[in-house]
N, C-alpha and C positions, 0 to 999 in steps of 0.2 A: 622591674618585674620581680614580685615576691615569690621566692621558691623555698620550700621546706622539704628536707630529706629525712624520711623516717629512720634511715640507717644511722643517723646522728644521735638517736635517742635510745640506746640499749639499756640505759639506766632508769628509764621511766616504765613503771609496771603497768601492764594493761591486761587484765584478766578477760577471757572471752571463751566462747564455745561452752557456756555454762549449762545449756540444756543437755549436753552430752557428757556431763561430768567435769568439764573444764579442760582447757588446753594443757599440754605438758608444761611444766614449770619453765623450761628454757624458751618456750614460745609465748610466754606471758609478758611480752615487752612491746613497747611502741615500735621498736625496730623490726619486730617480727610480724606485727598485725595491725599497725595503725595507718595503712595506706589510705583508707577511706577518710578518716579524720584529717589526715594531712591534705588531701585534695580539697576538702571543705575549707580548711584554713587558708589555702591558696586562693580559692574563689572569693572568700570574704575579703581578703586583703586586696585583691586585684580588681574587684568589682564594686566595692563600697568604700566608704571612708572609715569603716570599722576595722577592728583587729580581733582575731580569735586565737587565743593561745592554745597550743596543742593539748596541754594538760586540762584546760577548761573543756575542750571538745571531748576528750576522753571521759571526763567526769559526767558530762551530759549524756554521752553514749551509755554509760553504766546506769545512770538515773532512769533513762527511757527504756532500758532493756535491749538496746541495739547491739549489745555485745553477747547476747545469749546464744547466738550462732557462732560459727567459726569466723573470726575477724569481726567485721562490723556490718550491720544491716543498714545501708543508706536509705532503704525504704522507710525506716523508722527515724533515723538521725537526720537525713537530708531535709525533709519538710520542716523540722523543728528549727534547724539552723537558718533555713531560708526565711521563715517567718520572723525570726529574731532580727535579722539584718535587712529586711525589706526586699528580699529576692523572691523570684518565682521558681517553684519546683515543679518539674514535669518529667515524664519518662517517655522514651520512644525507641523503637527498633527500626524506624524509617530513616534511611540515609538522607533522603531529600529534606526531611524536616530538620535533621541535625545540621546539614549544611546551611539551610536558611537561617537557623537560630544563630550559628556561629558568625555568619556574614552580616547579621544584624548587630553584632557586637557582644553577643552572649558567650558564655563559656559552658563547658559540659564535663561530666565525669563519665568515663567508659569503664566497663567491667571486662577486663581481659580474662579469657577463659583458661589459658595455659595449655599444657601439652595434651594431646589426644592421639589416638592411633594414627601414625603416619605424619604427624605434625608436631613441630617444636614451637611452643609458645614464644612470641616475640618479647613480650614484656614480663612474663613470668612462666615458671613451670607449673605453678598451682593456680590460684585465683588472685587477682590484683586489680586495684583501682588506679586509673591514671586520669590526669586533667588535660582536656583538650582546649587549647587557647584559641585557635583560629584555623581557617582553611581557605584555600583559593578555589575549592571545588574539585581539586585533584589530589593535593597533598594536605596533610594535617600537621600542625605544630603542637607539640605535646610536652607537658611537664610530668616526668616520671618520678614519683616520690621514693623510688628505691633504686635510682640510678647509681651505678658505680662504674669506674673505668673498666673498659673491656667487656661490659655486659653484652653489647650488641655485636661482638666479634665471636661469641661462642658458636659452636657447631650448630647449624640449623638456623642461625639468625643472621649470618653474614649477608650483607647486601640489601637487607630489608629496611634498614633505618640509617639515618645520617645524624650525627650528634654535633651540635654547637652549644656547649654547656651554657645554661642548664636546659637548652631546648633539644628535643628529639623530633626529627622529621621523618615521616613515612607516608606512603600513599594511602588514600582512603580505602582502597581495595584491600591492602594489607591490614589496615586497622580493623575493618569490618570482619575480615576472616579471623583475625585474632580474637575478636570480641564475640563472635558467633559461638554459641555454646556448642561447644565443648563436647559433651557426651549426650547424644540424642536419647540415650536410655534414661536420662535424668530430666528431660525437657517435657513440658506440657503446653499444649495450645488450647486456649479458651476461645471458643467461638461465641460471640455475644451479639445481642440484637440492639443495634442503634448506638448513637453517640452518647446518650445519657448513661447507659450501662457501661460503655467503654470508659468514660471518665472515672466511674466508681471502681471498676475493676483495675484500671491502671494504677490508682492510688493505693489499692489494697494488696496487689500481687507481690510476689517476690520476683523481681526482674532477673534474678540470677538464673531462674529455670522456667519461668512462666511467661509465655508470649500471648498476645491478644490479637484476634482478628474480628472486626465488626462486620456484620452482614447488612446492617441498616435496613431493617424491616423484613417483610416477607419475600423470600427469594422465589425463583421460578420453580414450578412443580416439575421436577425432572422426570417423573414417571410418565407424564402425559406429553411433555414437549419433545420435539424432534431435536436431533443433534445440532442442527443449524441454529436454532434458538438458544439451546443450552450454551454453546461455545461462543455465542455473541454476547453473553451476559458477563460483564466485567466482574461482578461480585463472585460468580462461580469460578471463572478462570483465575482470578486473583487468589481465591481460597485454595485452588488446586496447586498453584505455584507455591503458596506458603507451606502446604503439606509437604511438597517436595518429591512425592512418590510417583507422580504422573497418573494417567488414567488407564483403565482396563477396557477401553473400547477401541475398535478398529474403524476409524472414519477419517476422511480427509478434512473434516470440519475441525478436528482437534490438532491441526498441523502445528500450532504454536506451543503445544503441550507435549511433554515426553511420554513415551510408553511406560506402563507401570513397572516399577521396580521397588519392592518393599525395602530393599537395602538403602534406598535414598530417602526414606521417610525421616523427617527431621524431629519427630516427636514420639515420646513413649506413650503419651496419653493425648487423645483428641477429645476435649471436654466441651459438650454443647451446654451453654449456660444461658437460659432464657427466663423470663418472668414466670412466676407461678400463677398464670391466668390463662384464659382461653387463647388469646393471641400468642402468648409465649409458647403454649403447647403446640399450636399450629406451626409456628416458626421452627420449633424443635423438630417436628415431624418432617417438614420440608427439607431441613438440613440433613436429617437422617436419610431421607429419600435420595438426595443428591449423592451422598456417600455410597448408599446402597447401589445406585445405578452406575456410578463412575468408578468407584474404588471398593467393591464389595469385600475384598480381602481384608480391609481394615476392620470390618465388622466380624468376619469369620475368625480373625486372629486375635480379637479382643482388645483392639487399640481404641475403641470408641466408647465414651462414657457420657452420662448425663449428670450434670450437677443439680442436686436438689437445693432449692432455695426456700427458706422458711416463709410460711404464711403469716405467722404471728410472732411478735415479741412480747413476752409477758414479764412484767417487773413486779417484784415484791420486796420492799425495803431495799437492800443493796445487792440483791441477786436477780439474775436475768435468765429466763428460759426461752428457748425457741421451739415453736411448734410447726411441724411441716405438713400436718393434716388437721382436719377438724377433730378427729378422734384423739390425736395427741394433745390438742388444746384442752379437750375435755378431761383427759387424764391428769394434766398438769394442774388445772383448776380444781380438780377433786382433791389433789394433794394439798392445795393451798386454801381449802375451804375454811371460811371464817376469818381469813386474813385479807387485808386491803391490798388489792392488786390493780395494776394498770395494764391494759391490753392494746397493743398497736398493730393494726393490720398493715402488712407490707403493701406498699404502693408500686413496687417494682424495684429492680436492681439499681436503677439510677438514683433512687431515694436513700439507699443504704449508705451509712457512713463507712469510711474505710476500715475501721476496727471491726465493725459488725460483719462487713463483707469478707474480711480475712478469716474471721472466726468461723463463719457459717458456710462459706463457699470456696475459699482458696487454700486454707491451711490444711496440709495433708493429714495433720493429727486430729483435726476436729470436724472437717467437712464431711458431707455425705455424697458419694458418687455411686451411680448405678452403672454397672458394666453392661454394655450392650453385647450380649453373647447369644445369638440365636442358636438353639439346639438343632433346629431343622430349617435349613435355608429354603426348602420348598414351602414350608408353612409360612415363613417370613415373607416370601414373595407373594403368596396368596393374600396375606394380610395387607401388604403394601398396595397390591392391586385393588383390594376391596376398599381401602380407605382413600386412596388417592388416584385410582384409575377411572375407567369409563363406566364401571358397573354401578350406575346410579341406584337402581332398584335394590341391588345387593347391599349397598351402603345404607339405604333407608331401613332395610330389614334388620341389619346388624345393630343400628342405633336403637330401633324399637325394642329389640330383644335384650340389649346389654346396657342401654343408656342409664338405667336406674342405678347401676353399680357406681356411677360417678357423680351422683347427685350431691354428695357432701363436698365436692370440689367446685360447685357452682358459685360464682361471685355475683350475688344479687344486691350488693350494697349500692 
């Protein structure tokens, strides 16, 4: 079994965190920041007939810009290494899928979150990548690229792991607790429609703080449905469990779900991410309706957001613009008047390549999010009742009076 320990390489320079001005000089070494590249080197050596030198992996990281954040972004570096050595790269937060992958003979890299309030990180006090070799469904066998004698005997870590060098063994429950993020104030949940969008978002997200929950199409209209139907919906109950905060309704039908407690919310942002078309807007509204009926405090307190996705990609020479509305497209084309341009209409989130998806929808620095902050909950309730309730005539009158405002968003192609 091939094992590499980053602590053996204090002499190898590795600059990182470049987007924030660069890490301190004493932290710019492989010993301090190369846990991710070390994990990739171990996977290549143990799963292929190839060999990846740590120095080559660090050079590739710098070339791809995977070192622009603190440490290494495996979201960037991982797929490149996998492609080069004929491996498959994927991400998951699902323990069942992880176990199935490992028991089929695969290996995995886990991102340990480190210390948080009331908890001492098992593998690190900060952030750290570890390699998972195998599992029997209960315990996991791990290669820790920063192992040193006595590490797992430190206060707060005793009894959680057993060491038979170079292997570290711990229960899957301990592993999942250690790798669950960290600080909910930094975490974001993207609720997406369907498997195609799920694949695109998974490849473009930053798995260190962004989780994904697919709803697979149009969910139940929670404004019109009774609690019996609502809590029989696997999609709805699964989503509530992922949120972690429970529900604000008193009914025996919700016996498998906890009562609402905002302190248990696992996410700082709940982002509804659907296609920029009629179906996408309807799914978005249905998700909002579900949150409004079952967890209205999330809306009142400003935890719910809508991700805007672009309608058009406009290219001119080596520059690209994204237009989110017809009027924006017109403004961009006016600026480029007289130049040769190409215009691509978005066919849905599932068609976006990961780089575009990250830039337009996932990257906190460049994305557009609409914060759902109702100023008047009574007015909001009236609007939900009008659009999704039983007042059919009122809905028809509203569309007749206001529909013209949204003509530029019609997709008649």
